N, C-alpha and C positions, 0 to 999 in steps of 0.2 A: 603127165606129173611131172615138174620141175626137178632137174638132176641135183644128184646131191654134189654139194660144195665142200672141199676139202682145203687148208690150206698149210704151208710150211712157212714160219715167220721166225726168220734168225735176225740177230742184231749184228752188225758191221762192227764190233768192238774187240775182233781177234780174228783169227782164223778157224774156221770149222774142224773140229775131232771127230771121233767115231760116234760118241752120243748122238751128234747132229746128224751124222751120217746115217743111224737108225731112224731117227726122227723123220727124217725126208724121205726117206726108201719107205717106211711105213706108211707117210700119209701119201705119197704116189701110188704105191702099190693097191692101198684101199679104195682110192681114188678111181683107179682104172678096174678094179672088180667089180665096184658099185656103176660103172658106167659113168662116173660123174666127171666135175670138172675138178682140176688141180691149179691152185694159185699160189705165186710166190709173193710174201711181203717182207718188205724191210724196214725192220722197227729200229729205226735211226733217232728216236725221239731226243737223245741225250747227246748233245752236239760235242761235250767234252772228249769222248771214248770212242766215238764212231767215227771211223775214218774211210774215203772213199777206195783206197786199196784193199780194204778188208771187203767192201759190197763189192768189189770186180772180181775179189777171190770166192765170194760164195756163189756166183754166176758161173766161174769157171769149175768149180769143185763139182757143183750138182750135174752140169752138163758132162763131166768125166764120169760120174755114175751112172749115167743114161738117163737123168731126169729132166723132162721138160715142164713147162708150165705155161699158163696163159699169158699173153701182153694186154695191156701195161704193168710191169709191177708197181704195187702202191707201194709207196714210200713215205713213212711217218712224218717226217719231216716238212714234206709237202703240205701237210694239213692241219697245223697249228692252228689255224683260225676256226675250222671244226671242233677242236678239242676244247677250246677257250671260250667258246658260243656254248658248249654244253656245260662247262663248269660254272659261266655265268648263269644259267638257268638254275642249277642246283642251289648256287647262292642263294638266288632271288627267293629259292623255295624254302630257303631255310635249312637247307641240308648238306650243308658244305662251310666252313668257317676258317679264317684265316689263324695260323698259329704262329709266334715269331720266335721261339725259343731256338736255340741252337742244338746241334747233339750234344754237345758237353754240359751244356744247361738241363738237357732232358736226363742224362746219365747222373748228373747230380741230384735231381729232383727225385730220381728214381732210387737213386743209394740213399737218400734219407727217408725213404718210405717202405724199405725192404720188410718184410719180401713183397714183390711185386709183380703182377701177371705179365707174362711174355706171349706175344703171338705165336704161331706155328714154324716162323722162321727163325724165331729167337729174340724179336726185337721187342723191347719193351713197350706196354701201352702207353699213349700219350700221357703224362701226368698232370697236365695242368687244367686249366679252367678259362682258356683263350675263347670257348664257344658262348661265355659269359659276359665279354666285354660290350660295351654300348657301341652303336654304330659310329657313331663321332669318334670314339677311341680308336675302333678298327680301322678308320679312315685317316686318321692322323699316322697310325703308324705304318700303315701299309704305303704310304708316301714315300718315307724315309728306311724302312728296314726291309731285310730282307722275311720272307713269308711261307709258310707251306699251306696249302690248302688242303683241310682234311674232312672227311666225310663223319658227320655227325651221325653216329651208329646207331644210336636211343631213337633219335628221330627217324631214321631211315627206318629202323624194323618197325616203328611205329606207322610208317605210312604204308609198309606193306601188308601188315596186319594178320598175317598167316604164316604157316609153315612154309619152307623153301626146299625143293631139293632139284637133282638132276638127273638125267638119264644116263647111265655109266655101261660100256660094254666092254672095258678093258680087260675084263676076268673070265670074260665068255659070255653068257646071255645078259641081254638088257637087263637093267635093274635102277631101280631108284635109290639115289642116295640123299639123305636127310644133309641139307646146308646147315652148316654151324657158324655164320659170318660174325658173331657175339665173340668168337675167337681171336678175333683179329683188332678188336677197338676202332680207333678213330683212324683208317688209314688216310695215308697221303694220297690225295687224287692229280696234285699238282703242285706247282712252285711258282714265284713270282717270275723265275727266268725259264723255267718249262712249263709250256700249257697242260701238260698231261703224265701221269703217272704210268706205268706199264699195265696197272690194273684198269684204268680208265679207256688208256688209248686201244689194248687192245678188245676190251669189249663193244665199244664203239666200232672199231674196224670189222671185225667180225660181224655184225650187223649190218653196215654198209656195204661189205662184200657179200651179202647173203650168206656167209658160211653157215652152211649145216651141220657139219661133224668137225670138233676139235681134236685133232690126236696130238698129243705132246706126251712129255715124260713124266714120271710118277712125282719128281720134284715140285711139279706145280700143281699136285693134287689138291693141297688142302687150299690153295688160292682161288680154287672154283669156289668155294661160299662166297667170296667178295665178289664175283664175278656175276654169281648168281642173283646177288643182291641188287646189284649196279643194274643189271639187268631188267629188274622188277620195277624199280624205281623209275628208270627210264623209258619202259614199257618198250623194251625188246626182247625180239624172240630169243629163245633159248637153245642152242646147239644141242646135238647129242654129244657127250664126251667119252674120249677113249684114252685111257694113260697107260701108256708102256713101260715095262721095265727099264731101268737105267743101265748104261753102261760103266762099270767098275773100272779103276786102275788095280793094281796088284795090291794094293793096302786097303782094298775094298771102299775106295772113296768115288764117288762119282768123277765123271771127267768134268775138266773147268778150264775154260780159257785163263781165269784168272791163276792156276797153277800150273799154267804153261804145259796142258796136256799133250800129245803127241798129234800133230794135224793131220789133215789128209794130204795135204800139201808134202808133208814131211814122209809120208808113207808113200805117195805115189814117187818122190824122188830116190825111195829105196827100192822101189820096182815092184810096188804092191799094184795088183789091178784090182777094177773093180768086184770082181769075183771074190778076190781076198778081203776086201773090206765088209762084202757079204757075208762070207763065213765069218770074220770075227766078229760081226756084230748077231750072229744068230739067224741068219734068213738063209 
């Protein structure tokens, strides 16, 4: 029987904090308990925010915590061609279309049509009709304008033609959770300058790496509906999912690189040990 495969997949757009430590340690310890493999993936799909010094710090912080992983490490920036190939296939199948509005234009359209639905992350549904443009008009505009490649949700759901669910183990015994991709609208799967969004790259990487168990924080729970839809239309296997609690700050907010939450490097410099980190995250 194949060994279970777990992965920790941070983005090198800042230093790791206690929330990352909980996720990394949970993945590593569940992999060891299951006699499985533990992979590290660097999700550096965004070249504007990801930096080499942050990637180097990820390796340093994980080793300090006592975590190891199989080599080689998969870096998303080395697989742009693979993502672009899949996007092109989806577009040929009529499941992806280019949209040309800026975020400001989308905000204006949404304001004109209020109240307007939003996805679980609070982003408004795409309000335009770019999927109805002719092929000639699309080609003309793509040659000179920025664009986002959006999933045609209605066509994707019709292609699947059945309810979708996933196996969840985060709150105890394994059980099925019904996926609700319709709550997300026509999500972005790529851009002119970036060959894949998080949704598409994570799904493809998990399949290509043979990941059988996805262990991550509850902030990504709702995104699983999108991921399961993509797995279905791409005929990819569905991992078992395990969502763990989040580490919160004193205001009850989840830790964030953007909010400059205290990093593992800061804690180490202040004299913390790996055992202190484990206690702080409840392990």
